[in-house]
C-alpha positions, 0 to 999 in steps of 0.5 A, a space after each residue: 804128827 806136830 813134833 816131826 815138823 819141829 826142829 831138834 832146837 825147837 824140842 830142846 827149847 821147849 823140853 828146857 822150859 817144861 823142865 824149869 817149870 817143873 824143877 820151880 814147881 817143886 819148889 814151891 811146894 816145899 817152901 810153901 810150908 816154911 812160908 818161904 819164895 824161892 826168891 826168898 831162899 836165893 836171898 838166904 843162900 848168897 847170905 849163907 854163902 858170905 856168912 859170917 861176912 856181911 852183904 850189901 842189898 846190890 850184891 844181892 841183887 847182883 846175885 840173885 838167880 830168881 828174877 825178883 826186881 824188888 830186892 828191897 822188899 824181898 829184904 823187909 820181908 826177910 828182916 820182918 821175919 827175923 832171918 836177916 839183919 840190916 845195919 848200917 856199915 860202920 865204915 861206910 855210913 851210906 852202906 847197909 850191911 845184910 847178914 843172917 840171923 842164927 834163925 835164918 841160917 837154921 831156916 836156910 839149911 832146913 829149906 835147902 835140905 828140903 828142896 834137895 830132898 823133894 827133887 830127888 838130888 835131881 841131878 846127882 840121880 838123873 844124870 852122871 858128872 859128865 853129863 852135868 858138866 856138858 849140861 852146865 857149858 851148854 846152858 852158859 853158852 845159851 846166855 852169852 
């Protein structure tokens, strides 16, 4: 059997990829009716965490979890939809401040709740706090 010839490291690797793909697909299904992508939700999350303070585009690009090299276009779409504001920083005219609008804040909260519900509160219901802590440590170790 094929599994018998694979090392435990290979099996863990493929399992990680499969789980990541499954989570990503669940998120896409939930966000589609809201007109959002996972990258857009991630940008809204970054802004929500800083709210009411604005965030620069470079800070968003540095913190974004979903691989999206074109943060400018992502933000353009959110501005066009009325979810974020882009304004010149009063202290530094070369810096652009990005912040949530009321509708962006409301959409983020709705999308965040919907994603969490669709995944069945995935981590909380599937693994213990100790397991989550260990998983976090292992994933961080892999990225070093």
